Structures are given as C-alpha cells and as structure tokens.
C-alpha positions as CSV (number, residue, x, y, z in Angstrom):
1,M,-118.6,-3.4,72.1
2,D,-119.2,-2.6,68.4
3,K,-115.5,-3.2,67.7
4,N,-115.7,-6.8,69.2
5,N,-118.8,-7.6,67.3
6,N,-117.1,-6.5,64.1
7,S,-114.1,-8.7,64.8
8,E,-116.3,-11.7,65.5
9,N,-118.3,-11.1,62.3
10,M,-115.0,-10.9,60.3
11,L,-113.7,-14.2,61.9
12,S,-117.1,-15.8,61.3
13,R,-117.0,-14.7,57.6
14,E,-113.4,-15.9,57.2
15,S,-114.1,-19.3,58.7
16,S,-117.3,-19.8,56.6
17,S,-115.4,-18.7,53.5
18,E,-112.6,-21.2,54.3
19,Q,-115.1,-24.0,54.9
20,S,-116.9,-23.3,51.7
21,R,-113.6,-23.8,49.9
22,G,-112.9,-27.0,51.9
23,L,-110.0,-25.4,53.7
24,N,-109.6,-24.7,57.3
25,R,-106.6,-24.2,59.6
26,R,-106.7,-27.6,61.2
27,G,-106.9,-29.4,57.9
28,F,-104.1,-27.3,56.4
29,L,-101.8,-27.9,59.4
30,K,-102.6,-31.6,59.4
31,G,-101.9,-31.9,55.7
32,A,-98.7,-29.8,55.9
33,G,-97.5,-31.8,58.9
34,S,-98.1,-35.1,57.0
35,A,-96.3,-33.8,54.0
36,V,-93.3,-32.7,56.0
37,L,-93.1,-36.0,57.8
38,G,-93.4,-37.9,54.5
39,A,-90.7,-35.8,52.9
40,A,-88.4,-36.2,55.9
41,A,-88.9,-40.0,55.8
42,F,-88.2,-40.0,52.0
43,S,-85.2,-37.7,52.1
44,T,-83.5,-39.3,55.1
45,G,-83.8,-42.8,53.7
46,L,-86.1,-44.1,56.3
47,G,-87.3,-47.4,54.9
48,L,-87.4,-51.1,55.5
49,F,-83.9,-52.0,54.3
50,S,-80.8,-50.6,55.9
51,S,-80.1,-47.4,54.0
52,N,-76.5,-48.5,53.4
53,S,-77.3,-51.9,52.0
54,Y,-76.8,-52.8,48.3
55,A,-80.5,-53.8,48.1
56,A,-81.7,-50.4,49.5
57,E,-79.5,-48.7,46.9
58,R,-80.9,-50.8,44.1
59,I,-84.6,-50.3,45.0
60,G,-84.0,-46.7,45.9
61,K,-85.3,-44.4,48.7
62,R,-88.9,-44.4,47.4
63,G,-88.9,-48.2,47.1
64,N,-87.4,-48.6,50.5
65,A,-90.1,-46.2,52.0
66,T,-92.8,-48.1,50.1
67,L,-91.6,-51.4,51.7
68,L,-91.8,-49.9,55.1
69,R,-95.4,-48.6,54.4
70,M,-96.3,-52.0,53.1
71,A,-94.9,-53.7,56.2
72,R,-96.8,-51.5,58.5
73,D,-100.0,-52.2,56.5
74,I,-99.5,-55.9,56.6
75,Y,-98.8,-56.0,60.4
76,P,-100.2,-52.7,61.7
77,H,-98.9,-52.2,65.2
78,D,-99.2,-48.4,65.8
79,T,-97.2,-48.7,69.0
80,L,-94.1,-50.3,67.4
81,E,-91.4,-48.0,66.1
82,D,-90.1,-48.3,62.6
83,K,-86.8,-49.8,63.9
84,Y,-88.6,-53.0,64.8
85,Y,-89.9,-53.4,61.2
86,Q,-86.4,-52.6,59.9
87,Q,-84.7,-55.1,62.3
88,V,-86.8,-58.0,61.2
89,M,-86.2,-57.2,57.5
90,K,-82.5,-57.2,57.7
91,P,-82.2,-60.9,56.7
92,L,-84.3,-60.1,53.6
93,S,-82.2,-57.1,52.9
94,D,-79.1,-59.2,53.2
95,E,-80.6,-61.9,51.0
96,S,-81.5,-59.3,48.4
97,S,-77.9,-58.0,48.5
98,T,-76.4,-61.4,47.7
99,D,-79.2,-63.2,45.7
100,S,-80.1,-61.6,42.3
101,L,-83.4,-63.5,42.2
102,T,-84.6,-62.1,45.5
103,L,-83.6,-58.6,44.5
104,K,-85.5,-59.0,41.3
105,L,-88.5,-60.3,43.2
106,M,-88.4,-57.1,45.4
107,E,-87.9,-54.8,42.5
108,D,-90.6,-56.4,40.4
109,G,-93.0,-56.6,43.4
110,L,-92.5,-52.9,44.2
111,N,-93.1,-52.0,40.5
112,Q,-96.3,-54.1,40.5
113,L,-97.5,-52.6,43.8
114,D,-97.1,-49.1,42.4
115,K,-98.7,-50.0,39.1
116,L,-101.8,-51.4,40.9
117,A,-101.9,-48.2,43.0
118,V,-101.6,-46.0,39.9
119,D,-104.2,-48.0,38.0
120,Q,-106.7,-47.9,40.9
121,Y,-106.0,-44.5,42.6
122,G,-103.9,-42.5,40.2
123,M,-100.9,-42.4,42.5
124,T,-98.1,-44.6,43.8
125,Y,-98.7,-46.9,46.7
126,L,-96.7,-44.6,49.0
127,A,-98.9,-41.7,48.1
128,V,-102.2,-43.4,48.8
129,K,-103.3,-41.8,52.1
130,K,-106.0,-44.1,53.3
131,E,-104.9,-47.4,54.8
132,S,-108.1,-49.1,53.7
133,D,-107.3,-48.2,50.1
134,R,-103.7,-49.6,50.5
135,I,-105.2,-52.8,51.9
136,V,-107.3,-53.2,48.7
137,I,-104.1,-53.1,46.7
138,L,-102.3,-55.5,49.0
139,K,-105.2,-58.0,48.8
140,T,-104.7,-58.1,45.0
141,L,-101.1,-59.1,45.6
142,E,-101.5,-61.4,48.6
143,N,-100.9,-64.6,46.7
144,S,-97.8,-63.3,44.9
145,A,-94.3,-64.5,45.8
146,F,-93.3,-60.9,46.6
147,F,-96.1,-60.4,49.1
148,Q,-95.6,-63.8,50.7
149,K,-91.8,-63.2,51.0
150,V,-92.3,-59.9,52.8
151,K,-95.1,-61.1,54.9
152,G,-93.2,-64.2,56.0
153,A,-90.1,-62.3,56.9
154,L,-92.2,-59.8,59.0
155,M,-94.3,-62.5,60.7
156,M,-91.3,-64.5,61.9
157,G,-89.3,-61.4,62.7
158,I,-91.9,-59.5,64.7
159,Y,-93.6,-62.3,66.5
160,N,-90.5,-64.3,67.3
161,N,-88.8,-61.2,68.7
162,E,-88.6,-61.7,72.5
163,E,-88.0,-58.0,73.0
164,L,-91.5,-57.3,71.6
165,W,-93.4,-60.1,73.5
166,P,-94.2,-57.9,76.5
167,R,-95.6,-55.2,74.2
168,F,-98.0,-57.8,72.8
169,G,-99.0,-59.1,76.2
170,F,-97.2,-62.4,75.6
171,G,-95.0,-63.7,78.5
172,G,-93.0,-66.0,76.3
173,S,-92.5,-69.7,76.3
174,I,-93.7,-71.5,79.5
175,W,-92.7,-75.1,78.9
176,E,-89.2,-74.5,80.4
177,K,-91.0,-73.5,83.6
178,G,-93.1,-76.6,83.9
179,G,-95.8,-75.9,81.5
180,Y,-99.0,-73.9,81.6
181,I,-100.1,-75.3,85.0
182,N,-97.3,-73.5,86.7
183,D,-97.9,-70.3,84.8
184,P,-99.0,-67.6,87.3
185,S,-101.4,-66.2,84.7
186,Y,-103.1,-69.5,84.1
187,G,-106.9,-69.2,84.6
188,K,-106.7,-65.4,84.7
189,V,-107.5,-64.8,81.1
190,D,-110.1,-62.1,80.9
191,W,-110.3,-61.5,77.2
192,I,-112.1,-64.7,76.2
C-alpha cells in the first residue's frame, strides 16, 4: 500500500513539475507529430504545384509547400485531400512554367508573403502555426495580383469540379433536367 502511494506521489510530482515548465506528454507528442508531418511534407515535395514542373523547381519545395498552405487557408475545406488543391492549381503551374511574368508573380508573391510573416510573427508563413495569424497576413495581401491569381484559380478549380460537388452537398446543374421545379430536393431545404 505504501509502495503504491509512493508511486502516485512520484507521478504527481513529475506531472506538476512538467506542467510548471509548460511541458506535458500530450503537448510534446502533439508538437513532435506536427513537426514530423511538416518535415515529411517539405522533404517529399508535397505542395501545390506538381513536384516535377518547372515552376515547382523554380519556387522550390518550401515555396510549393507555402502555396499549398496558402490555398488551404483561402479555401479551408478540412475534408478535402491535398490532391484536390493540387489538381486545380495545375493550370497555374503550367502557366508559370511557360510564362515568365506569371512565374515572377508567384516568386515575388511568395517572397512578399514570407516577408509579411517574418515582419509580423518573426517566422515564415509556412512556420506560422495559428490559422488566424496566417489569415491576418493574407488579408494584407488580398488586393494584390498574386493573391487574386491564386484565389481565382482555386475558386474556379474547386467549385467547378463535379467530383467535389457531392462533398459540398451540391447536386450539380439542374436546368438540363427541366429546372428547379423538377428537382427532387426542391422545397426540402432545411438550412435556411
């Protein structure tokens, strides 16, 4: 009995000591897991542009990963896999590979994005952990040609992708079927 009490006291002292330093197992594991995932994404070339495209080579792995983070912050759909963001950016990647002005727009925009992040938070945009902090940075850029180019490509690519419509609860165009009057869901909208 005394032995169990001793063990409990030791554990209690360890956990209070860890908490006083701001460290606990859950926080450590969460942070370590995030770091590993981030490093894996960075080292494997996961990003917005196809990793073998000229544009992706020019902006680099970090720039590519930054574009993907930016895309997810502009249109945050947690249930969509990265592949859908990458698919819709292929035309922009192709354009950047053949048009030096578009490529320069991407490179300069990424540099400006990182500069704003460093000025405001002391780290690159990709390193900023809180989405709300990244949104503050994006709001600063939202009228720029760079932001509008990325946002436009994403909007048209994500919301015009018929494969994604069911995931958004959209049944698609109805005019071919006689219009909204013939739509079986007409009058059954429960979210208004």
